[in-house]
N, C-alpha and C positions, 0 to 999 in steps of 0.2 A: 702289479709289478713296480719294485725300486730299481735303480741302479745304485750299487754299493763297488767300495771298491773290493778287490777279491783279498781272500783272508790270508793270513799267512801261520802256522805252525809250527811252533819251534820244537815239536818233541813229539816222533813220531816213530816206530819201528816197522822197518818193509825189510827184514828177513833175509837178507840179499845181499852178500854171502853167506853161504851155510844154511839155513834154515827155510828153502824155497816151498818145502811142502805146509808153511803156514802163510806167506806171502811172499812175492816179487815186487822189484821196482816196479812193474807193469802196472800189478794188479792194484799196488797201494799207492799209484800215483792217478791211476783210475778213479779209484775210492776217493782222492785227494781233489779231484776238479770235478768228480759229483756232490763234494759238500760245501764248494765253493773256493776252494784254497788252490793258489795259484804258486807258492813257493812252502815248501815243507823242508825240515831240518832233522834227518834221521840220524838216529842213537847207533852206538859203536857195539854194543854188544851183537857181535857177528863173529862170524868163524871164515878167515881169520880177521880178530880183531884189529881196526886198522889205525896201530900202534907207531906205522913208520909208513914211509912214502910206499914203498911196495904193497906190503898190505893195503891201504888206503888206493893203490891203483885198481884194485882188483874190484872192487865197489864201484868205485866211477869210473871203471868199464860200462859196469852193469846200468849205471845212470846216463851216460850218453846216448848208451842202445836202444833204454827202452822207457828214460820217464818221458811220461807227455805234459808234465810242470815242471818248476825246478825246484831241483831236489838238492840240500847243501847237507854235506855228510860232516857229523861228528868225528872228532880223532880222542880217545881214550886217553884218560889223565895219566895212568900207568900203565906198564909195558903189560899185554894180556890181562887187561883189567886186574889185574892181583893186589894193588894196591904196596907192593912191594920196590919198584924201581920205577923213575920217572921216565916219559918218554921226551926225546928229544923235541921240544917245543918250536925250537927254531927253524928245525928241518920240516915240519909240518904246519910254520904258521903261513895262510896265504891259500893253502889245500885243503881246511878245513873252516867251518863257520864258528867253532869253538870247540872247547875241550870236555870229554866229560867222562865218567866212569859209570853210567847210570847204569841201575840195575843192582847195585850195590855201593854203597857208602864208601870213605876211604878211610879207614877205619884208626890209623896212626897219626895223630896229630903232627905228630915234626914229616910227617910225609906230607901233609896237606898245608904244612907251612910252608915248605920246601917245593909244593906246587904253584902256592898262590906269590911265593919269591919270584919263580922262574914266569908266572905269567904276567905279572907285575913289568918285569923287565921287557917283555916281548910284544905287551900289550896286547893279551888275548883274553877271551873270557873263560873264565872254569864254571862250567854248570852243574851242580853238586845234586846229588841223588842221599840224600840227608837219610842215615839209616843206622842205629849201633847196633850191631851185629850182638853186644852181648846183653841186650835186654828181648830180646826176641824172644827166647826161649822157646822156642817152637810154634809160636802163635801165625793164624794165617788169616783171621779177620780182629776188627778194631774190639780190644777190652773192654766191652761197654755189656748191656744190660743184652742183647740178644746171645754177645758171647756166652755170659752166665747161663742164660735160662735153657739153652739148649746146648748146654757140653761140651763147646767148643776149645778151643786154646787163642788165648786173645793176643793180638801186636799193643801194645802200652805206646801212648801218643809219644812220650819222652824218647823212644827211642829216635822218633822224627826231630821234635826242638831241640831236644839235647845236641844233636850234633849241629843243627843250625846255630845255637847260641856258642859253640865252639869256633864255629866256620865265622860267623861274624865278627869277633873278636880278633882271629887270624886277618881278616880281609881289612880289618879298621889299620891294624898293625903294617898289614903289607902294599894298603893300596891298591890291592889286586881288584879287577871287573869280576865280582859275583855273583851269578845269576842261580836261585836257589828250584830245585823243578820239583813239579807239583804239590805244594804245600796242602797239608791236611786239618790242619789241627788251630785250634783257638791261639795255643801257646806260639805257635810259631808267626802267625798273623800279626801280635803283637811284639815278636821279638825285632822281627823286620820294620813295622811299625815305626819303632824307637831309633834302631838303628838309621833308616832315613834321617830321622829329624836330626839325628849326630852326624850325617854327611858321611856315610859311609856308602861306597860304591854299590849297593846292594840295589837288586831288581830278583821277582821272583812271578811264581805262574802259577796256577791250580788248573784244575781240568774240569768240565762239564759236573762228571760225576758227582763232585764233591758239592758241587752247588747247589744240585736238585736233587742228591738222595744222601739219605745217613744211613745208621745202622739198627733204625726201626723198619727200612724197606728191605732188608735181608731177607734171602730165600733159601733155601736149600740148593742153591743150582749155581752152577761155576759160572754163569752170566751176572752173578755179582760177585767175583773175587777179582780182587786187583792190587797191586801194591804201591802207595800207602790205602790201605782200607777202606771202604766208607765208615764215616767218623760220627760222631753220638751228633744231634740233632744243636747242641749248641756249639758244635765246631762249625757248623753247616751256616748257623747265623752268622758266625765271625767270619767266615770267608766272602758271607756276601756283603758285609760291610765292608770289608777290606778291600774286597773290588770296587764298591762304590766308590769309595773316599782315597782310590789312587795306591793304598797300599801292596794290593796284589794289582800287579801290571799286564799281565799279559794272559789270556786263557789256550792253553795249549790242552790238546786232545789225549794225549800220552797214547794213542793208537797204537794198540799192542795185540796183532793175530796170532791165533793158536788154531790147530785142527780141531776139528768137531770133537773125536775122542779125547782130546786133551782137556777140552772143557766140560768134558761129561762127567767126570766124578767127582761132582758136588763141591761143596764149601773146602771139606777138608782135602783131597785129593786133586782137585784139578788146578792145570797150571793159572797162575797171576796175570791178567791183563784181561782188557776188554778192546772191543775195536770202536771205534769214536769218529771217524772225518766224515762221515757220511749222515749222522745225528748233530753234531754238536751246537750248528746254529740254530735247526729247528726245535730243540729242545732248549737254548737256555733262550732264545727271541719268545717261546709259549709260555714256560715256567719262571722266566726274572722279568721279561719287558712286557710283555701282555698282562701282567699280575702287579705292575708297577713298583718292584722290588728294586731295578737298576733302570736308567734310560737309554733309548733304543741307542742316541749317539755313544753312551760309554760302551757297550756292547760292541760297536762295530768298532770303536777304538781299540777296545783289548783283544780284539779277533784281526786287524790288518795294519793300524799305524803302529802301535805300541811294541809289537812284535820286530817290525822292521827297523825303529827308530834305537832300540836297546839293542840288537846286533849289529846296529850299523848297517844293513843291506841296502842295496840299492833303492829309490824310487821306483816305482811302476803304473806311471798313469796309463796303460794301456791295459792293465789287467784288471776287469772288471766282471761283474756276476748281474744277473737279473735275479729276482727274487720276489714268489707273491705269498705274500703275506697275510693274503683274506682269506685264503682258500684252505680248507682245513686234510688233512692227509694220515693215512697210516704206516708207522713205520715197519716195516718188515724184512727182515734180515735178506730174505731169499732174494729182495731186489738189490741187495751191496753188489758192488763193483769186486770188494774187498774179500779176498779168500777167507778170513776172518767173519764168522757170523754171530759171535758172544757177544748180546747187548742186554744192557738192563733196560732199554726201555722198548724193547719189545712188544708190539701191538699198541704203542702209546697214540695216542691222536694229538697232532701239534701242526702249529702254523708257521711259516718261514720256509716253504721249497724252493730250493734251489733250481732254477727251470735252466740256465744260462751262464756258461762259465767262459770268459774270454780271456787270453793269455799271450801278451806281447802283440794284442791285436789280432789273435785267431781264435776262432771259436773250436772250444776245445770238447766241448760238453752242451748241449742241449738237450731238452726235451718236447 
């Protein structure tokens, strides 16, 4: 058993308010505790969208009532996440952790420039879901070998890295603090690596599934469908290298629960998104650390220290976890606290079980 600083996730979806048949603040935060997380940041694709103090207050009331870990909400960049009108950053500053239209990219370059200028004035972070809708063309998995061989419609890599390239130029010109969500391509890693070398104020995250799976692992099952999609083995190797050398700052789960029915329609028809809070550490420890691809210290840093530092969250010395690194166990979604059960890691034998989570000095989960 080892004791570690508890994890922080900059990118989760708890679905409340608006879609509580998928997840709630209570169930999502319990899943976080089981996964070793004591701080999570909830994305704003909710109903109502937290685009003003009044709408944000609805989500905050649920957090205050039901959360068992620290939950910090995002607000949207544009009103209703529709990409047409900016929110009032000044009125929301201090009420949320950062601003994002996650689930969709800001399509208009002038709108994104205006958002970055406003964010720079207010000293807040923009966390961007980078996706060029004009390049999607009905795609729903990576435009690669599996897609071609099985008659699916593909999502090209440029739909992600093209918008990152656009935003990095804007970020350099405006001085905005810019965080790129869930990167999945080799080109994205290289663009961010080059921008960091130029001194651009950029950070980024990737998710566990992009580090341990590629499109060769796809099955005709909604458990393998998420956005961005699983990319090629070449992309996966570039992500691992980017994590190892510090280009990728943070591992975030993009925990995105859906109902069983919504995930039962195969690759084409299922909703995009998988759960990840309860599997992230064991999957990454088993596949990346035990195999020697990255160091144990780097993994813990990317899940604990780096998220708090980049988003300027307070230190939490009383938030710790205890992990059994030596005993194998099998991932079974039926054991999850999350209401979402769709995971591509079902049945995997892994190491690194979180046995105890302590938040603010109090034990909130223990087996």
